[in-house]
N, C-alpha and C positions, 0 to 999 in steps of 0.2 A: 596379431601383435597385441600385447597388453598395453592399452592406452590409459594414461592417468586422467582421472577426472579433476575438476578444479580444486576440490578439497585436498586431494593427494598432492597436487602441484604446490599449493600453499604450504602444506606440511613439509615437503621436501625442501622447498626454497627457504623456509624458516630455519630448518636445521643447518643448511649451508651458511646462511647469514649469521645466525646465533653463534655458530662455531668459529666463524671468521672474525666477527666484530664484537661479540658479546651480546647478551640479551638486552642490556640497556642501550647499547649502541645501534640498535636496529629499530626502525619505526614501522608501523603498519603501512604507511605510504611507500616505504622502501620495498617491503614484501610484495605489495600489490604491483609495483613497477616491475619487479623481477619476474613475477608470474605473468604479467601482461594483462592485468585486469584493473578495473576502477577500484579505488580505495574502499568505497562503500560496499563493493562486492565481497570483500573479505568477511563482512558481518553476516552474509548469507550462510556462512559455514562455521565461523567461530565468533563467539561473543566479544572476544578481546584478544590482545596479544598474550595475556596471561593464560587464556584458555588454550591457545596454541601450544604454549610451553607445557601445560598440564598434559595435553595429548601426547607430546613428545616423550615426557617422562613415563607415562603409562605404557606407551609403545615399547620403551626400553625394557621395562620390567616384564611385560608380557612376552617379549621375544626371549629374554633370558630364562624365563620359567617354562617356555615351551618344551624344553628338553631338560628336565630337572636333573641336577647333578646327583651322583650317588650319596654325597654327604647329607642330602635332604631325605634319603631313603636308606638309612644305615642298616636297618634290620633285614632289608631285602638284598643288600649288596655286600655285607661283610663276609660273605662266603669266599670272596677273593682276597688275596693277600693285600696288604696296605699299599704297596707300590702300585699295583694294578688298579686298586680302588681309587687312589689319588690321580693316576693318569687318566682314568675314565672321565673324571670330573674336569680335569685340566684340559683335556682335548676338546671337550664340549664347550667349555668357557672360551677357549682361544678361537675355536672355529666360529663361534657366534660373534666374538669381539672383532674378528678380522674383517667382518662385513663393513664396508665403507661408511654406511649410515650409522652403524653402532659405534664406530670409532669417533665419529663427529659428535654424537650425543654424549659419549663418555667425556670428551673434552669440555662440552658445554657444562655438564653438572660438576665436573671437578673445578673448573675455573670459577664458575658462578657461585659455588658454595661459600666463597669467602665473603660475599656481600649480598646475596639474595636469600632472604629468610626461608622462602618456600623451597628452594633447591637445597638449602642447608638441612632443612627438616627431612627432605626426601633422601638425601645421602645418609643422614644419621639413622633413619628408621628403615627405609626400604632397601638400602644397599648394605650399610655396615651392620645394623642391628639384626637384620634377617640372616646374614651370613654368619655372624658370630654365634647367634643362637643355634644355627645348624651345626656348627663345629662343636659347640658345647654338648649338644645332644649326642653327637657321634662319640666324643671322647668319654662321656659318662657311660655310654653303652660299652665301649672298649674296656673301660675300667671294670665294669661288671663281668665281662667275659675274660678278664685276666690277660688282656692283650697289652695293657700298659700298667705301669707301676701304680700301686695303691695310693702312694703319697703324691702323685702328680697333681699340680694345681690346674684344674680343668679350665677355668676362665682364662688364666694367663696363657695356657697352652693354645686355646682357641684364638686368642688375640694375637699371639705370636705367629701362628700359621697364617692368619688372614692379613694382618697389617703390613707385612713385608710386601706382599703383592700389591696392596693398595699404594704403598710408598712408591713402588716402581711405576705405577700408573701416573701418579703425580709427577714423578721425575720426568717421564716421557712427555706428557701433555702440557706441562707448565715449564719445568726447568730446561729441558732439551728441545722444546718445540721450535721449529718443525723438523724433528728427526724422522728418518725413514720408518714408516709404520711396519713394513714387512720385517725389516731387520730387528726392530724392537720386539715384535711378537716372538721371533725365534729366540732372542736373548731372554725375554720374559719367561718363556717355557723352561729354558735351561736353568736360570737363576732361581725360580720358584721351586723347581723340582729338587735342586741341590739343597735349598733351604729346608724343604720338607724332610729330606732324608736326615739332615743333621738334627733337626728337632725331634723327629720320631725316634731316632736311635738313642736319643738322650733319655727318653721316657719308656722305651720298649721294655716289657717284662722279660725277665731272663728266659722264661719258657715260652716265649711268644710263638716261635716256630711250631712247637709241639701243640699249643692251644689252637693254632690257626691251620692245622692240617685239614685239607679239603679232599673230597673224593677225587680219584683219578679221572680227570675231565679233559675232553678234547673237543674243539670245534674243527671239523674236518669235512672234506668232500664226501658226498654219499657214494657208496660203492654198491656193486651188484648184489653182494651178499646181504645188504641192508634192506633191499626192496620190500620184502614181506613184513619185516619189523616196522618199517616206515609206514606202510599202508595200514597196518594195525594201529599204529600210533595216531595217524591222521583220522582214521575212523573213530577211535575213542574220543579224540579231542573235539570232534565236530558232531558227535552223535546227539540227535534231538536238539541241537542248538538253534539252527536256522530253519529246520524243517523236521518232520518225523524221519528219523534215520539220518543219513548223510550221503552226500555226493562227492565230497572232496577227495576221499581216498581213491575213488574211481578216476577222477581227474588226474591225480598224481600218477596213477598207474599208466594212463594213456599218454600223459605228457612225455614220458621218457622216450617214446617212439615217434614223437611228433617233431616236425621241423621247427616249431616255435620254441622248443625246449632249450634252455641255456644250461648245459651240463656243468659248466664251470662255476655256476652260482647255486647249485643244488647242495646244500650243506646240512649236516646233522650236528647235534650236541650229544656227545657220548659221555656218560658218567658210570664208572665202575662196570664198563663193558655193556651197559644198557643204553639204548638210544632214547633220549628223553625229549628231543626237539628236532624239528626239520623245517626247512624253508626252500621254496622254489621260486624261480623267475622264468618268464617266457616272453616271447616277442609278439606283440600285437602290431597294429599299424594305425597311423593318423591320416585322415583326409582334412586338408585345410581348404576353406572356401572364402571367396571374395565376391561381394555383390557388384554386379556391373551397373551401368547407368540406368538400366531398366528394372533393377531390383532382383535380377536373376542371379542365383548363387553359382559361381563358376569354380570348379575344382582347380586348385593350384598345384604346382610341382611338389614332389616329395620334399620333406624337410631334412636337414642334415642330421645324421645319426638315426639309430633305431629306437623305436618306441617299445620299452619293456615294462612289464608289470610284475609287481611283487605278489607272491601267493600261489598256492596256499601256504600258510605258515601254521605249524601245529606244535604245541607243547603238551607233554604228558599231563593229564589232569592232576596227578599227584604232585607235579612240580610247577604248577602255574603260580603266578604272583610272586615269583622269586627272582625276576630279572632275566630269566633264561631267554625269553623271546627277544628282549632288548639286546642281549648279547649277539644273537643270531642276526638281527636286523642291522645293527651297527657294523658288524663284521662284513656282511655281504654288501651293504651299501658302499662301504669303503672300497671293496673289490670292484663293484660295478663302476664306480668313478674311475678307478685305475684302468679299467678295461676300455674306457673311452665312451661309455654311454652318457649322453648329455643330460638325461633325466630318467626318472622312474615313476611309474604310476602305482597307485594302490587303491583298493576299495575297502573301506573300513571305518572305524571309529575315529573321528577327527581329533578328539581329545587325547587319544592314545598316539596316533601317528604324527601329530604335530610336534611331539618331543624329539622326533628324528629329522625335523626340518621339512616335513610335508606341509603343504598348504593347498587350499581349494584350487583345483585346476581351472575352475571358472574364472579365477582371477586373470588367467591368460586366455579366456574365451575358449577353453577346451572342455568338452563334455564327453561323457560316456555314451556311446551309441545306444539309443533306445530310451534315454532319459530326457527330461525337460531342459531345453537349451535356453530358456528365457530366465530361469531363476538359478541361484547358486546351488550347486550340488555339493554340500560339505563332506559327504561320504566318499566322493571321488577326488582324490588328491594327487599332487605331483611333488616330487623332490627334484629341484633344479640343480644340476651341476654346472651346466653351460647354457645360458639363456639364448638358444637359437631362435626363439620366437620373435625377438626384437629385430631380427634381420629380415623378417618377412612381413609384408603388408597384407593382412588377412582380417576377416571379420569373425570367423568361427572355425573351430576345429572339432572333429569327432574322432574319438579313439575307439577302435574295435578290438575286443578281446580275441585271443586265438580261438579258432573254431572248436578246439578240443574242450573248451569250457562249456560248450553246449552239449548237454547229455540227455539221454532218454531214461526215464525212470525204470522202464522195463529192463534196459541194459544194466542199470545199477543193481536192480534186484537180482538179476542173474549172476552178476559179479559177486554179490554179497554171499552167495552160496559157498564161496571159498573161505568164509570166515566164521568164527564162532557166532552163534545166534545171539542177537541183542533185540530187545523189544523196542519197537518204534512207538513214540508217544507224541501227542499234540501238546505243546506247552506254550505258555504265554511268552510273547516276544519273538515267536517264529515268524518267518516271512509268509505272506499270503494266507494268514489264518482267516477262516470263515466264521 
């Protein structure tokens, strides 16, 4: 079970109290009482009530930027039509906003911006200013690409797009409070989408559809006829990256006949009949342990749901840094959630995977088998759909990859004889370099 430390309790209680009574209406004494500690103990973690507020605002921005919206990466994402472009960003914003903690923080800064100068500056610069600048950059790029009319007023267009959604937030959190949040979010999505279509259609270039023609693209399930193409793709994508040569294509080959393989989550991206991306998921397992009174770790019952892990994922080297991997990940994570998997693990770059809602698994005292269980493992992450860990009293959990991930280099070398020769090289950044 993920247990909160004292600082986390202070943080969460402060959010609850600030959102209910306002920042000025809450004292340090009241926070300490709700947490169940002495007032002086607050200062072991925060210098003042203001520093608690600053940490709350920083948390909000960091959470929102974990999964950067397409509007902030227009050059990488304008290969999709504007409706889908907008929906990608809208879905991510609403998904993050729907978290209870984020809803409470939103109410705090919207209400307090009327009379708290620090929050007013935060809203003006970090919320409104950042968003408006992003929309302006997007529309300037769209004007250059002849997607919108040359005489369109970019600043006014950006403000019109953004301010309507901001007004709806004020309406909900101030005018209609306490309205049902779930109902509001559904209505928010519908109203902002309709507003977007009205505005965009008013400035859309006459030849927009012609200018925005994209390759014939599909995200679809992998088929048997794709196997060799996929293995070549995976081999090319990983060659000399983590080690001289690559193992990942051999793992993909073996997974298909392994009981851990999740066939319904093996997807490819196909453009103009070429496969340019591929993703796999498979089933591992978790052992949870609880220390008894003598300090001995006792294995607990199996947890609810199956422990699955994302990967390997591969994008054709010629198509990398274009958002293709993000498309595959978001598409399949959504499917995994619909299929009832409570969580997904991944091993990889925390800065990349955090944008999809992954966080360090050590936050839940879950570690990858064979790694240090005393320190945080930022490269081993989890995406929670249903927090089943809070239902169990445990001290530590270990995740075990499917056995098919353990490969012998001799077997890989033999398998590689089926492919075109590629030179193996030792490069900086590879694993286990001597």
